[in-house]
C-alpha angles and dihedrals in degrees: 000000000000102000119049129184129216139176125216137179137202134180129199140185118202130192109220126213132031092300135182094081094299110148105269106184135161129181133191142180126212121191126190118210133207088248088069092250130110143213127220116205119194137149091226108120118218106217094176100297094107099245094140090057090050091051091050091049090051095048092045092052093051095044096041092241137130116263087240088063093062121086113197118205117191140173098018104132092196093057111018128076122234118274102169124241130332090242143095093048087278109126102082091048102037105033091030088062090046090052092050093049092046091051090051088049092053092047099047098079090047093054091050091048096052096045095091091042092055095039098239127134101214139024087243086076092062132077129193117219142126092026093301144090108235138175110261111256093009107075093173092068104072149126117219114239089240090056093047093050091049090050092048091051091049089054092046095250121148119247094189121098127198131191143167125206125198123196106219118222136146136220118252116266105251090214101051105009092236127136144094103279096165141022135216109018125212121216129199142165123198128189119195130194114203137178118217122202101215091198097053105019091235115154121205119191106216103178141000124196108198120188116186131180102221096169091233124352106237091182111018094191090051091050091051090049091051091051094048092047091048091051090053092050091045091050090052091049091050100046116008121019118092133148109218114209133189119180090339094309122118109237096191105045096157140049091263090073101017101068123209128179118270128196088272091058097048123110127225104271124209112191119204112194110205112196118200104152116236105224095214093047128094102274087340098304131143134175130292104178114101098015089071091066102043104072096043102081097044090047091052092045091051089049090053089053090049091052104045105004098244128126114219108197100166114074138254098045093220119183089255092057094044094048092046090052093049092049091048090053091049091050089056089052095250112136122182 
């Protein structure tokens, strides 16, 4: 039989954020406008992972608005506060928390202002939804958010909220190795099905099932996109991508020699979103950036072992390496 199939699995846990007690701080500004819309300002740069959409959803949830009512401004050093780097799977958790707190800060004076107008004693008697502040249990008694902002500005009140969130971690104790170096942790398990051609060493990844604990999925389509993108990157890491050096010089400096997966190379990906809310996260959310990449390669390598009985420990698992490992095994009289 020339082509053999195998299934492999790998699980990871990943500590998000800078960790080890390093200052991990994000700030955000949320401003409400008389139009009944809002602007979120944050230094967090969206480089394709969808963080700006997440911030808009979080702000809209707090303010009782539609996501389309939220404008997100990022990366403008004149107008946006610092959020640290877009790295370490930290922006949804860190800056998401800052956005939530800033939105609450912007909303707070409005709630206090409309209490007497709506004849309630405490802000606990108010609920914000559908673009209005209404009396809990009496949706007919309400003030639209646009009206409340206009009234606040007429009275000289601020409609801008600011907040800073710090992720609290500690360095490890040098004596006993104990501490809280990261928080929160992301968890994932991937299963890969591959087909190995025993004559050529070619490996085709047929299917990847990827289960990720994301706390709570703020944007399910975004989570699925992150997982699928992570699988693509992990597949490249496992089978294709290799920097070839000779005396310190890169021999494959372009995509003709440095191979990356194309749509034709991609496996069928099934994303399983596991929601176990993280109490300290914004609406229970935590990150899903780098964890999507990590289990892919070990799952594929385990599937290769299941298919043909060889362990590849030097990535990428190119056809030459796989074929050499198969022949070495056959020379030893071991046949899968």
